[in-house]
C-alpha positions as CSV (number, residue, x, y, z in Angstrom):
1,M,-0.6,-5.5,-4.8
2,V,-2.3,-3.5,-7.5
3,V,-5.6,-3.8,-5.7
4,G,-3.8,-2.4,-2.6
5,F,-2.2,0.4,-4.6
6,V,-5.6,1.5,-6.0
7,N,-7.2,1.1,-2.6
8,A,-4.6,3.4,-1.0
9,G,-5.1,6.0,-3.8
10,M,-1.4,5.5,-5.0
11,M,-2.6,4.4,-8.4
12,T,-5.5,5.3,-10.6
13,L,-7.8,2.7,-12.2
14,N,-6.5,3.6,-15.7
15,Q,-2.9,3.0,-14.5
16,A,-3.9,-0.4,-13.0
17,V,-5.1,-1.7,-16.4
18,W,-1.6,-1.7,-17.8
19,I,-0.1,-3.3,-14.7
20,I,-2.6,-6.1,-14.8
21,M,-1.8,-6.8,-18.4
22,G,1.9,-6.9,-17.7
23,A,1.4,-9.1,-14.6
24,N,-0.6,-11.6,-16.7
25,I,2.4,-11.9,-19.0
26,G,5.0,-12.0,-16.2
27,T,3.3,-14.9,-14.4
28,T,3.9,-17.1,-17.4
29,I,7.6,-17.1,-16.7
30,T,7.1,-19.7,-13.9
31,G,5.6,-22.1,-16.4
32,Q,8.6,-21.6,-18.8
33,L,11.0,-22.2,-16.0
34,I,9.2,-25.4,-15.0
35,A,9.3,-26.6,-18.6
36,L,13.1,-26.5,-18.5
37,D,14.6,-29.9,-17.5
38,A,16.2,-28.4,-14.4
39,G,15.8,-31.5,-12.1
40,A,19.6,-32.3,-12.2
41,V,20.7,-28.8,-11.2
42,A,17.8,-28.0,-8.9
43,P,19.5,-29.3,-5.7
44,I,22.6,-27.3,-6.5
45,I,20.6,-24.1,-6.9
46,A,18.7,-24.7,-3.7
47,F,22.0,-25.5,-1.8
48,I,23.6,-22.3,-3.0
49,G,20.6,-20.4,-1.9
50,V,20.6,-21.9,1.6
51,I,24.3,-21.2,2.0
52,L,23.7,-17.5,1.2
53,I,20.9,-17.3,3.6
54,I,22.8,-18.9,6.5
55,F,26.3,-17.4,6.1
56,S,25.6,-14.0,4.5
57,K,25.4,-11.0,6.9
58,K,24.1,-8.6,4.2
59,E,20.4,-8.4,3.9
60,K,20.4,-8.0,0.1
61,I,22.5,-11.1,-0.4
62,G,20.1,-13.0,2.0
63,Y,17.2,-12.0,-0.3
64,V,19.1,-13.4,-3.3
65,G,19.7,-16.6,-1.4
66,S,16.0,-16.8,-0.6
67,I,15.2,-16.5,-4.3
68,L,17.7,-19.2,-5.3
69,A,16.6,-21.5,-2.5
70,G,12.9,-21.1,-3.5
71,L,13.6,-21.6,-7.2
72,G,15.6,-24.8,-6.5
73,I,13.0,-26.2,-4.2
74,L,10.3,-25.4,-6.8
75,F,12.1,-27.5,-9.4
76,I,12.8,-30.3,-6.9
77,G,9.1,-30.3,-5.9
78,M,7.9,-30.3,-9.5
79,D,10.2,-33.2,-10.3
80,M,9.0,-35.2,-7.3
81,M,5.4,-34.4,-8.2
82,G,5.9,-35.6,-11.8
83,S,7.5,-38.8,-10.5
84,S,4.7,-39.5,-8.0
85,M,2.1,-39.0,-10.7
86,E,3.5,-41.6,-13.1
87,P,1.5,-44.5,-11.6
88,L,-1.7,-42.5,-12.5
89,A,-0.9,-43.1,-16.1
90,Q,-1.9,-46.7,-15.6
91,S,-5.2,-45.8,-13.9
92,Q,-8.0,-46.1,-16.4
93,S,-10.5,-44.3,-14.2
94,F,-8.2,-41.3,-13.7
95,I,-7.4,-41.2,-17.4
96,S,-11.2,-41.4,-18.2
97,L,-11.8,-38.5,-15.9
98,L,-9.2,-36.3,-17.6
99,T,-10.4,-37.1,-21.1
100,K,-13.8,-35.5,-20.2
101,F,-11.9,-32.2,-19.8
102,S,-11.4,-32.2,-23.6
103,N,-14.9,-30.7,-23.5
104,P,-14.2,-27.0,-23.5
105,I,-16.8,-26.0,-20.8
106,L,-15.8,-28.8,-18.4
107,G,-12.1,-28.1,-18.9
108,I,-12.5,-24.4,-18.2
109,L,-14.6,-25.0,-15.2
110,A,-12.1,-27.6,-13.8
111,G,-9.2,-25.2,-14.3
112,T,-11.1,-22.3,-12.7
113,I,-12.3,-24.1,-9.6
114,F,-8.9,-25.8,-9.0
115,T,-6.9,-22.6,-9.3
116,A,-9.4,-20.7,-7.2
117,I,-9.0,-23.2,-4.4
118,I,-5.2,-23.1,-4.3
119,Q,-5.1,-19.3,-5.3
120,S,-2.1,-19.6,-7.6
121,S,-2.1,-19.9,-11.4
122,S,1.6,-20.6,-11.4
123,A,1.1,-23.6,-9.0
124,S,-1.9,-24.9,-10.9
125,V,-0.1,-24.6,-14.2
126,G,2.9,-26.4,-12.7
127,I,0.7,-29.3,-11.6
128,L,-0.8,-29.4,-15.1
129,Q,2.7,-29.5,-16.6
130,A,3.6,-32.4,-14.2
131,L,0.5,-34.3,-15.4
132,A,1.5,-33.7,-19.0
133,G,5.1,-34.6,-18.3
134,S,3.9,-38.0,-17.0
135,G,1.9,-38.6,-20.1
136,I,-1.4,-38.5,-18.3
137,V,-2.9,-35.6,-20.1
138,T,-2.3,-34.2,-23.6
139,L,-2.5,-30.6,-24.8
140,D,-6.0,-31.2,-26.3
141,S,-7.4,-31.5,-22.7
142,A,-4.8,-29.4,-21.0
143,A,-5.5,-26.3,-23.2
144,F,-9.1,-25.7,-21.8
145,I,-8.0,-26.5,-18.2
146,L,-5.2,-23.9,-18.8
147,F,-7.7,-21.3,-19.9
148,G,-9.8,-21.9,-16.8
149,Q,-6.7,-21.5,-14.6
150,N,-6.3,-18.0,-16.0
151,I,-9.8,-17.1,-14.8
152,G,-9.4,-18.9,-11.4
153,T,-6.3,-16.9,-10.6
154,C,-8.5,-13.8,-10.3
155,I,-9.6,-15.1,-6.9
156,T,-6.5,-13.7,-5.3
157,A,-7.3,-10.1,-6.3
158,F,-11.0,-10.8,-5.4
159,L,-10.1,-11.7,-1.9
160,A,-7.7,-8.7,-1.6
161,A,-10.5,-6.4,-2.7
162,L,-12.9,-7.6,0.1
163,G,-13.4,-4.6,2.4
164,A,-11.5,-2.3,0.0
165,N,-12.9,0.8,-1.7
166,R,-14.9,0.8,-4.9
167,N,-12.0,1.4,-7.3
168,A,-10.1,-1.5,-5.8
169,K,-13.1,-3.8,-6.5
170,R,-13.2,-2.4,-10.1
171,T,-9.6,-3.4,-10.4
172,T,-10.7,-7.0,-9.8
173,I,-13.4,-6.7,-12.4
174,I,-10.8,-5.6,-15.0
175,H,-8.6,-8.6,-14.1
176,I,-11.5,-11.0,-14.5
177,T,-12.7,-9.3,-17.7
178,F,-9.3,-9.6,-19.3
179,N,-9.0,-13.3,-18.6
180,V,-12.6,-14.1,-19.6
181,I,-12.1,-12.3,-23.0
182,G,-8.8,-14.2,-23.5
183,T,-10.5,-17.5,-22.7
184,I,-13.3,-16.8,-25.2
185,I,-10.8,-15.9,-27.9
186,F,-8.5,-18.9,-27.4
187,T,-11.4,-21.4,-26.9
188,I,-12.7,-20.3,-30.3
189,L,-9.2,-20.5,-31.9
190,C,-8.6,-24.0,-30.5
191,I,-11.9,-25.3,-31.8
192,T,-11.8,-23.6,-35.2
193,T,-8.1,-23.6,-36.1
194,P,-5.2,-26.0,-36.0
195,L,-3.6,-24.1,-33.1
196,I,-3.0,-27.1,-30.8
197,P,-1.4,-29.3,-33.6
198,V,0.9,-26.3,-34.4
199,L,2.0,-26.0,-30.8
200,Q,2.5,-29.8,-30.6
201,G,4.6,-29.7,-33.7
202,M,6.9,-27.0,-32.3
203,T,8.2,-29.2,-29.5
204,E,7.7,-32.8,-28.2
205,S,7.8,-31.8,-24.6
206,A,4.3,-31.7,-23.2
207,P,5.2,-29.3,-20.3
208,K,6.9,-27.0,-22.8
209,Q,3.7,-27.0,-25.0
210,I,1.6,-26.0,-22.0
211,A,4.1,-23.2,-21.1
212,N,4.1,-21.9,-24.7
213,L,0.3,-21.9,-24.8
214,H,0.2,-20.1,-21.5
215,T,2.6,-17.4,-22.7
216,M,0.8,-17.1,-26.0
217,F,-2.6,-16.7,-24.3
218,N,-1.5,-13.8,-22.2
219,V,0.7,-12.0,-24.7
220,T,-1.9,-12.3,-27.5
221,T,-4.8,-11.2,-25.2
222,T,-2.7,-8.2,-24.1
223,L,-1.9,-7.2,-27.6
224,I,-5.6,-7.5,-28.6
225,L,-6.9,-5.5,-25.5
226,L,-4.0,-3.0,-25.4
227,P,-5.9,-0.4,-27.5
228,F,-9.0,-0.9,-25.3
229,G,-7.5,-0.3,-21.9
230,T,-9.7,2.8,-21.3
231,A,-12.8,0.9,-22.4
232,L,-12.0,-1.8,-19.8
233,T,-11.9,0.9,-17.2
234,K,-15.3,2.3,-18.3
235,L,-16.8,-1.2,-18.4
236,A,-15.7,-1.8,-14.8
237,Q,-17.2,1.5,-13.8
238,H,-20.4,0.6,-15.6
239,I,-20.6,-2.8,-13.8
240,L,-19.8,-1.2,-10.4
241,P,-21.1,2.4,-10.7
242,D,-20.5,5.1,-8.1
243,P,-23.1,5.2,-5.3
244,K,-25.6,8.0,-5.3
245,T,-24.8,8.8,-1.7
246,G,-21.8,9.4,0.4
247,E,-18.9,6.9,-0.1
248,P,-15.7,8.8,0.8
249,V,-13.7,9.9,-2.3
250,Q,-10.0,9.6,-2.7
251,G,-8.0,11.9,-0.5
252,Q,-10.8,12.4,2.0
253,I,-10.0,11.9,5.6
254,G,-11.1,8.4,6.7
255,H,-10.2,5.2,8.5
256,L,-7.3,3.1,7.3
257,Q,-8.0,-0.3,5.7
258,T,-6.6,-2.4,8.6
259,K,-8.9,-5.4,8.2
260,N,-6.9,-6.8,5.3
261,S,-3.4,-6.3,6.7
262,D,-2.9,-10.1,6.8
263,V,-3.4,-10.4,3.0
264,L,-0.2,-10.8,1.0
265,G,1.3,-7.3,0.2
266,M,-1.5,-5.4,2.1
267,A,0.7,-4.5,5.1
268,S,3.3,-2.7,2.9
269,I,0.6,-1.0,0.9
270,T,-1.3,0.1,4.0
271,L,2.0,1.5,5.3
272,E,2.0,3.8,2.3
273,E,-1.6,4.8,3.1
274,T,-0.4,5.5,6.7
275,K,2.2,7.9,5.3
276,R,-0.6,9.7,3.4
277,K,-2.7,9.9,6.6
278,L,0.3,11.4,8.4
279,E,0.4,14.1,5.8
280,D,-3.4,14.7,6.4
281,M,-2.8,14.9,10.1
282,L,0.0,17.4,9.7
283,F,-2.1,19.5,7.4
284,L,-4.9,19.6,10.0
285,A,-2.5,20.3,12.9
286,E,-1.0,23.2,10.9
287,Q,-4.5,24.7,10.3
288,N,-5.2,24.4,14.0
289,V,-2.0,26.1,15.1
290,H,-2.5,29.0,12.7
291,S,-6.2,29.5,13.7
292,S,-5.5,29.1,17.4
293,Y,-3.7,32.5,17.6
294,D,-6.6,34.2,15.7
295,V,-9.1,32.7,18.3
296,F,-6.9,34.0,21.2
297,L,-6.9,37.5,19.9
298,Q,-10.3,37.7,18.4
299,C,-12.3,35.4,20.6
300,D,-14.1,33.9,17.6
301,R,-16.3,31.0,18.7
302,N,-17.0,29.8,15.1
303,V,-13.3,29.4,14.4
304,F,-12.9,27.7,17.8
305,Q,-15.5,25.1,16.8
306,Q,-13.6,24.5,13.6
307,I,-10.5,23.8,15.6
308,E,-12.4,21.4,17.8
309,Q,-13.6,19.5,14.8
310,R,-10.1,19.2,13.3
311,E,-8.8,18.2,16.7
312,E,-11.3,15.3,16.7
313,Q,-10.2,14.3,13.2
314,V,-6.5,14.3,14.3
315,D,-7.4,12.1,17.3
316,E,-9.2,9.6,15.1
317,L,-6.4,9.4,12.6
318,N,-3.9,8.9,15.4
319,K,-6.0,6.0,16.7
320,D,-6.3,4.4,13.3
321,I,-2.6,4.7,12.6
322,S,-1.7,3.3,16.1
323,K,-4.1,0.4,15.5
324,F,-2.6,-0.4,12.1
325,I,1.0,-0.3,13.4
326,T,0.1,-2.6,16.3
327,M,-1.3,-5.1,13.8
328,A,1.6,-4.7,11.4
329,F,4.5,-5.1,13.8
330,P,4.1,-8.9,14.3
331,H,4.2,-9.4,10.5
332,E,7.3,-7.2,9.9
333,N,10.5,-9.3,9.7
334,T,13.0,-6.7,8.5
335,K,14.9,-4.3,10.6
336,L,14.3,-1.4,8.2
337,G,10.5,-2.2,8.1
338,S,10.3,-2.2,11.9
339,Q,12.2,1.1,12.0
340,V,9.7,2.7,9.6
341,L,6.7,1.5,11.5
342,N,8.3,2.8,14.7
343,S,8.9,6.2,13.0
344,C,5.3,6.4,11.8
345,Y,4.1,5.8,15.3
346,T,6.3,8.5,16.7
347,I,5.4,11.0,14.0
348,S,1.7,10.4,14.6
349,S,2.1,10.9,18.3
350,N,4.0,14.2,17.9
351,I,1.5,15.6,15.4
352,E,-1.3,14.7,17.8
353,R,0.5,16.6,20.6
354,I,1.0,19.6,18.3
355,S,-2.8,19.7,17.7
356,D,-3.3,19.5,21.5
357,H,-1.1,22.5,22.1
358,A,-3.0,24.4,19.4
359,M,-6.2,23.5,21.2
360,N,-4.7,24.8,24.5
361,I,-3.9,28.2,22.8
362,A,-7.4,28.4,21.4
363,E,-9.0,27.6,24.7
364,Y,-7.3,30.6,26.4
365,Y,-9.8,32.8,24.6
366,K,-12.5,31.7,27.1
367,M,-10.5,33.3,30.0
368,N,-9.9,36.4,27.9
369,E,-13.6,36.6,27.3
370,R,-14.7,35.8,30.8
371,M,-12.3,38.3,32.5
372,G,-12.5,40.9,29.7
373,L,-8.7,40.9,29.3
374,I,-7.2,43.5,26.9
375,Y,-3.7,43.2,25.5
376,T,-1.4,46.0,24.5
377,E,-0.4,46.6,20.9
378,E,3.1,45.2,21.7
379,E,1.6,42.0,23.1
380,R,-0.7,41.6,20.1
381,K,2.3,42.0,17.8
382,E,4.2,39.4,19.7
383,V,1.3,36.9,19.4
384,C,1.1,37.6,15.6
385,H,4.9,37.0,15.4
386,L,4.4,33.6,17.1
387,Q,1.8,32.7,14.5
388,K,4.0,33.8,11.7
389,T,7.0,31.8,13.0
390,C,4.8,28.6,13.3
391,D,3.6,29.1,9.7
392,E,7.2,29.3,8.6
393,L,8.0,26.1,10.6
394,F,5.1,24.1,9.1
395,E,5.9,25.4,5.6
396,K,9.4,23.8,5.9
397,L,8.1,20.7,7.6
398,K,5.5,19.9,4.9
399,H,8.0,20.1,2.0
400,P,11.1,18.0,2.6
401,Q,13.9,18.6,0.2
402,S,16.0,16.1,-1.8
403,D,18.8,16.9,0.6
404,L,17.3,15.6,3.8
405,V,20.2,16.5,6.0
406,Q,20.1,20.1,4.9
407,W,16.3,20.1,5.3
408,H,16.6,18.7,8.8
409,S,19.2,21.3,9.8
410,R,16.8,24.1,8.7
411,I,14.0,22.6,10.9
412,A,16.5,22.5,13.7
413,A,17.4,26.1,13.2
414,L,13.7,27.1,13.2
415,E,13.3,25.2,16.5
416,Q,16.2,27.1,18.0
417,K,14.6,30.3,16.7
418,I,11.4,29.4,18.6
419,D,13.4,28.8,21.8
420,D,15.1,32.2,21.3
421,I,11.8,34.0,20.7
422,T,10.3,32.3,23.8
423,G,13.2,33.5,26.0
424,L,13.0,37.0,24.5
425,Y,9.3,37.4,25.0
426,R,9.4,36.1,28.5
427,S,11.9,38.8,29.3
428,H,9.5,41.3,27.7
429,M,6.7,40.0,29.8
430,F,8.7,40.4,33.1
431,E,9.6,44.0,32.0
432,R,5.9,44.8,31.6
433,M,5.2,43.3,35.0
434,K,7.8,45.5,36.5
435,N,6.2,48.6,34.9
436,S,2.7,47.4,35.8
437,Q,1.8,47.5,32.1
438,C,-0.3,44.3,32.1
439,S,-2.6,42.3,34.4
440,F,-1.5,39.2,36.3
441,E,-4.1,37.0,34.5
442,G,-2.9,38.3,31.1
443,N,0.7,37.5,31.9
444,L,-0.3,34.1,33.0
445,L,-2.1,33.3,29.7
446,L,0.8,34.7,27.7
447,S,3.3,32.6,29.7
448,E,1.2,29.5,29.0
449,M,1.0,30.4,25.4
450,L,4.8,30.7,25.1
451,T,5.1,27.2,26.7
452,D,2.7,25.8,24.1
453,F,4.6,27.7,21.3
454,E,7.9,26.2,22.5
455,R,6.4,22.6,22.7
456,I,5.1,22.9,19.2
457,G,8.7,23.6,18.0
458,D,10.0,20.6,20.0
459,H,7.4,18.2,18.5
460,A,8.1,19.6,15.0
461,L,11.8,18.8,15.4
462,N,10.9,15.3,16.6
463,I,8.9,14.8,13.5
464,A,11.8,15.9,11.3
465,D,14.0,13.5,13.1
466,E,11.7,10.6,12.3
467,F,11.1,11.7,8.7
468,L,14.7,10.8,8.0
469,H,13.7,7.1,8.6
470,V,10.4,7.2,6.7
471,L,11.1,9.2,3.5
472,P,12.8,7.3,0.6
C-alpha cells in the first residue's frame, strides 16, 4: 500500500520511511497472537465471525465478522499445522537438515527464500512457530531463519513496485535496507552476546520465544534507525538516482498505472490517482473554456493550437481513466466502491464533453475569419460575459466546500443562471435580427455558441452531482 501511495504521489518518500518502520513493528502482532494458546477458543471465534457474516445486514458488522472468522481460522490452521508436524520430530534426516540452519548464513538464506516464495512474513513466522512448538527446531536455529524472513517479506513491496515510478522503487529499497541492517545487527548480537539464552529464560514456550525475538528485532531496529530516516531516503536516492532525461515528475499529466491493478491494494490506490487525474482534466477543460472565447473574438491561431493540445490531453486522460475503471470494476465487491467507480467514469465523460464544447467555440473563429464577420460592441460584451460566467462556474466547481449540500446548491444556482443568460441573449439576438443589426452568419455562430455555453453548464452540474459520491 505504501508503494502505491508513493507511486500515486499521495505520499512523499520521506513520509514513507516512517510508515515502513511502523509496519515492520505492526506485522509482529500476528506472531504474538499465534504464540497464544488459543486452540481451544479458535473454533468459537471463527463461528461467531461466520454468524456475523451470514446474518448481519450491516456492512461494517460484516467486516468485523470477516476479521473474527479469519482470526479463528488462522488459529485453527496453526494448531492443525503444529499437530501434523509432530511426526517430523522423529525424522532424523529432517532434524539434521534443520540443525544446519544454526549456521547464520544458511539460516538467513533459508528464511529469505522461503518467505519470498510465500510472500508473507506473518505466514512464514507462523510456520516457524509451529515447527518450534512441535519441538523440531530450537531458538538457536530459528533465530537466523527469522532474520531471513524479515528480508524475504520485502518481495511483496518489490513486486508492487514493478512498473511503478522511481520513488515507488526507492520505497522498496528503503524497506530492504531497513531489514538488512536489522539482520546484520541482530546476527552480531546473537553470535557475540547471550541474547538467545536470555530469551529462552524468559519463557519456556518456543513459539513465544520466536514471537518475542521477532518483536524485539523490529522494535530495536526501528529505534536505532529512527534518527536516520532522512539518511535512508538519501541512500535510496543514491542507489536509484534520477534519470538525466525525461521521466515524468510528480503532478505531471501522464498515464495511470493500470498494469498493477491486480496487486493487493493497488486498485484502491489507483482510484485515488484517478481522482487526481480528474482534477487535472478539470483544470485543462477550464483553461480551454476560458481561452475559447478569446479565440472567438480575436481569431488567435496560436491560442487555438494550445486549446487543441489541451483537448488531446483531456481525451488521453479520459481513455486512461475509462480503461482503469473497466479493469477495476470486476475486482470491486462493495456497493460503495462500485458507486465511486461509476461516479468517476461519469465525471470523466462530462469533463471530456465540456472540453469538446470549448473546442466547438474556438473553432467558430475559422468562419469568422473566412467570412470577415464583425460583431457589435454589445455582442462582444455578451461574449465576454459568457466567459466571465464560465470562469465563476469553474471556480466554484474546483473548490468543493465542507458543506457539500450547500456547495452543490451554489453550482445548481450557477447552472440556472447560465440557462437564464442563454434565454436572455437569444432574445437580444432576435431583436437585432429584427432591426437588421447583424448578419445571418454572425447570428448563426452566436446561437451555436449559446448552445455550447448552456451545455457546459449542464455538464458542470452533472459533475457536481457525482462529486457527492466521490468526495469523502
